C-alpha positions as CSV (number, residue, x, y, z in Angstrom):
1,X,21.3,200.0,111.9
2,X,20.0,198.2,114.9
3,X,17.1,200.4,115.1
4,X,16.1,199.8,111.5
5,X,16.6,196.0,112.0
6,X,14.4,196.0,115.3
7,X,11.6,198.1,113.5
8,X,11.5,195.9,110.6
9,X,11.2,192.7,112.4
10,X,8.5,194.0,114.7
11,X,6.3,195.4,111.9
12,X,7.0,192.2,109.9
13,X,5.8,189.9,112.9
14,X,2.6,192.1,113.3
15,X,1.8,191.7,109.5
16,X,2.4,188.0,109.7
17,X,0.0,187.8,112.6
18,X,-2.5,189.8,110.5
19,X,-2.3,187.2,107.6
20,X,-2.6,184.2,109.9
21,X,-5.8,185.7,111.3
22,X,-7.2,186.0,107.9
23,X,-6.9,182.2,107.4
24,X,-5.1,180.1,104.9
25,X,-6.3,181.7,101.7
26,X,-4.8,183.1,98.7
27,X,-5.0,186.9,97.9
28,X,-7.6,186.4,95.1
29,X,-9.9,184.4,97.5
30,X,-9.9,187.0,100.3
31,X,-13.3,188.6,101.2
32,X,-13.4,192.4,100.6
33,X,-12.9,193.4,104.2
34,X,-9.9,191.1,104.5
35,X,-8.3,192.6,101.3
36,X,-8.7,196.0,102.6
37,X,-7.0,194.9,105.8
38,X,-4.1,193.5,104.0
39,X,-3.8,196.7,101.9
40,X,-3.9,199.1,104.9
41,X,-1.4,197.0,107.0
42,X,1.1,197.1,104.3
43,X,0.9,200.9,104.0
44,X,1.0,201.4,107.7
45,X,4.1,199.3,108.1
46,X,6.0,200.9,105.3
47,X,6.0,204.4,106.6
48,X,7.7,203.9,110.1
49,X,10.0,201.2,108.3
50,X,11.4,203.9,106.0
51,X,11.3,207.0,108.1
52,X,13.1,206.7,111.4
53,X,11.9,210.0,112.6
54,X,8.3,208.5,113.0
55,X,7.7,206.6,116.2
56,X,7.3,202.9,115.6
57,X,4.1,203.1,117.7
58,X,2.5,205.2,114.7
59,X,2.6,202.0,112.6
60,X,2.2,199.2,115.3
61,X,-0.8,200.7,117.1
62,X,-3.1,201.2,113.9
63,X,-2.1,197.7,112.9
64,X,-3.0,196.2,116.2
65,X,-6.4,198.1,116.2
66,X,-7.2,196.8,112.7
67,X,-6.4,193.3,113.8
68,X,-8.8,193.6,116.7
69,X,-11.5,195.1,114.4
70,X,-11.1,192.2,112.0
71,X,-11.4,189.7,114.9
72,X,-14.7,191.5,116.0
73,X,-16.1,191.5,112.6
74,X,-15.3,187.9,112.1
75,X,-17.2,187.0,115.1
76,X,-20.2,189.3,114.2
77,X,-20.3,188.0,110.7
78,X,-20.8,184.4,112.0
79,X,-23.6,185.5,114.2
80,X,-25.3,188.2,112.0
81,X,-26.4,187.1,108.3
82,X,-27.3,190.7,107.5
83,X,-23.8,191.8,108.5
84,X,-22.2,189.2,106.5
85,X,-24.2,190.1,103.5
86,X,-23.2,193.7,103.9
87,X,-19.4,193.1,104.1
88,X,-19.0,190.0,102.1
89,X,-21.9,190.1,99.6
90,X,-23.8,187.1,98.4
91,X,-22.9,184.5,95.5
92,X,-24.7,185.3,92.3
93,X,-26.1,182.7,89.9
94,X,-24.9,183.7,86.4
95,X,-25.8,180.6,84.4
96,X,-28.9,178.7,85.0
97,X,-29.7,175.5,83.0
98,X,-27.4,176.3,80.2
99,X,-28.7,179.9,80.0
100,X,-26.6,183.2,80.6
101,X,-28.6,185.3,83.1
102,X,-27.8,188.6,81.4
103,X,-29.1,190.9,84.1
104,X,-27.1,189.2,86.8
105,X,-23.9,189.4,84.7
106,X,-24.6,193.0,84.4
107,X,-24.9,193.5,88.2
108,X,-21.8,191.7,88.7
109,X,-19.9,193.7,85.9
110,X,-18.7,190.4,84.3
111,X,-18.6,190.3,80.6
112,X,-19.4,187.0,78.8
113,X,-15.9,186.6,77.6
114,X,-14.6,186.8,81.2
115,X,-17.1,184.2,82.2
116,X,-16.1,181.9,79.3
117,X,-12.5,182.3,80.4
118,X,-13.4,181.3,84.0
119,X,-15.3,178.3,82.8
120,X,-12.3,177.2,80.5
121,X,-10.2,177.3,83.5
122,X,-12.6,174.8,85.0
123,X,-12.3,172.7,82.0
124,X,-15.8,173.6,80.6
125,X,-16.0,174.8,77.0
126,X,-19.7,174.2,76.3
127,X,-22.2,176.4,78.1
128,X,-25.0,174.2,77.3
129,X,-23.5,171.5,79.6
130,X,-23.6,173.8,82.6
131,X,-26.7,173.4,84.9
132,X,-25.4,176.3,87.3
133,X,-22.6,178.6,87.2
134,X,-22.2,180.8,90.5
135,X,-20.0,183.8,91.1
136,X,-18.8,183.3,94.6
137,X,-18.0,186.2,97.2
138,X,-14.4,185.6,96.5
139,X,-14.6,186.5,92.9
140,X,-14.2,182.9,91.8
141,X,-16.6,181.0,89.5
142,X,-17.9,177.5,90.4
143,X,-20.0,175.3,88.2
144,X,-22.3,172.4,88.4
145,X,-22.6,170.3,85.3
146,X,-25.6,168.3,84.1
147,X,-25.3,164.7,85.3
148,X,-24.7,163.2,81.9
149,X,-21.8,165.7,81.4
150,X,-20.0,165.0,84.9
151,X,-16.9,162.7,84.9
152,X,-17.8,159.1,85.7
153,X,-16.9,157.9,89.1
154,X,-16.3,154.3,90.4
155,X,-19.7,154.5,92.2
156,X,-21.3,155.2,88.8
157,X,-19.8,151.9,87.5
158,X,-20.5,150.1,90.7
159,X,-16.8,149.3,91.2
160,X,-15.5,148.7,94.7
161,X,-12.4,150.7,95.7
162,X,-10.2,150.8,98.6
163,X,-9.7,154.4,99.6
164,X,-6.2,155.0,100.7
165,X,-7.1,158.0,102.9
166,X,-5.0,161.0,103.8
167,X,-1.2,160.3,103.7
168,X,0.6,161.7,106.7
169,X,4.2,162.8,106.5
170,X,6.5,160.8,108.8
171,X,10.0,162.1,107.3
172,X,10.3,165.5,105.9
173,X,13.8,166.3,104.5
174,X,15.5,164.0,107.2
175,X,13.2,165.1,110.0
176,X,11.2,162.4,111.7
177,X,7.4,163.3,112.7
178,X,6.7,161.0,115.7
179,X,3.2,162.5,116.2
180,X,2.3,161.3,112.7
181,X,3.8,157.9,113.3
182,X,1.6,157.5,116.4
183,X,-1.6,158.5,114.6
184,X,-0.9,155.7,112.1
185,X,-0.4,153.3,115.0
186,X,3.3,152.9,114.2
187,X,6.5,153.5,116.1
188,X,10.1,154.2,115.5
189,X,11.0,150.4,115.3
190,X,8.5,150.1,112.5
191,X,10.2,153.1,110.7
192,X,13.8,151.6,111.2
193,X,12.6,148.4,109.6
194,X,11.1,150.1,106.6
195,X,14.2,152.1,106.2
196,X,16.5,149.2,106.3
197,X,14.2,147.3,103.9
198,X,14.8,150.2,101.4
199,X,18.6,150.2,102.0
200,X,18.5,153.4,104.0
201,X,20.4,153.6,107.4
202,X,19.2,156.9,108.8
203,X,16.2,159.2,108.2
204,X,18.6,161.9,107.3
205,X,19.0,160.2,103.8
206,X,15.3,160.4,103.2
207,X,13.7,163.4,101.5
208,X,10.0,162.5,102.0
209,X,8.1,159.4,103.5
210,X,4.4,159.3,103.9
211,X,1.9,156.7,105.2
212,X,-1.7,156.6,104.3
213,X,-4.6,155.1,106.2
214,X,-4.2,151.8,104.5
215,X,-0.7,151.4,105.4
216,X,0.6,152.4,101.9
217,X,4.0,153.9,102.0
218,X,5.4,156.7,99.6
219,X,9.3,157.0,99.7
220,X,11.8,159.4,98.3
221,X,15.3,159.1,98.9
222,X,17.5,162.4,99.1
223,X,19.6,162.9,96.2
224,X,22.4,164.3,98.4
225,X,22.5,161.4,100.9
226,X,23.9,162.5,104.3
227,X,25.2,159.7,106.4
């Protein structure tokens, strides 16, 4: 039992490291080489995890080798455009000035129905409003509308706005983030005053509290207050 637990933990940690090396992307957004790596790692880990007669190194060593190859390829693709195009491909323009590029659609093996489905997911139903639609290397479709069909922004209306900026979490499920407090130029005394003003005596009673760049505070008290 202890051997099974140890083997499972080691292989699990190796796969976690591999996923971390691929970056913070969803499975549908992985490049082809990254998707192949994820599939191979799962297969390599499953065999020694199930069969105790196979040495653990038979699964761990190939996974480490694959991770090293991935790191090497990531460096090379940054330095070599040709290699990146070979491994990752290039984006394809499939709609130009409201017109479907049928040859490009055929190359990408995407049907018009699939394209319209992708556009609907972007909130686009009229193809004539699309200036460009691009099939990215991740398999996702991005679209640029004509200017008269794009959403109106405050800049278009010449309205001044105060941008609140990125909110930083200062309390998460009762835990205080002192680094984020310092980034906002605040300290624990300020936090205690804010909590007292909201009738809270301890950070443990707070589920979430954030502070944006303008000093705006979002506060959510825990439903199960812990004193």
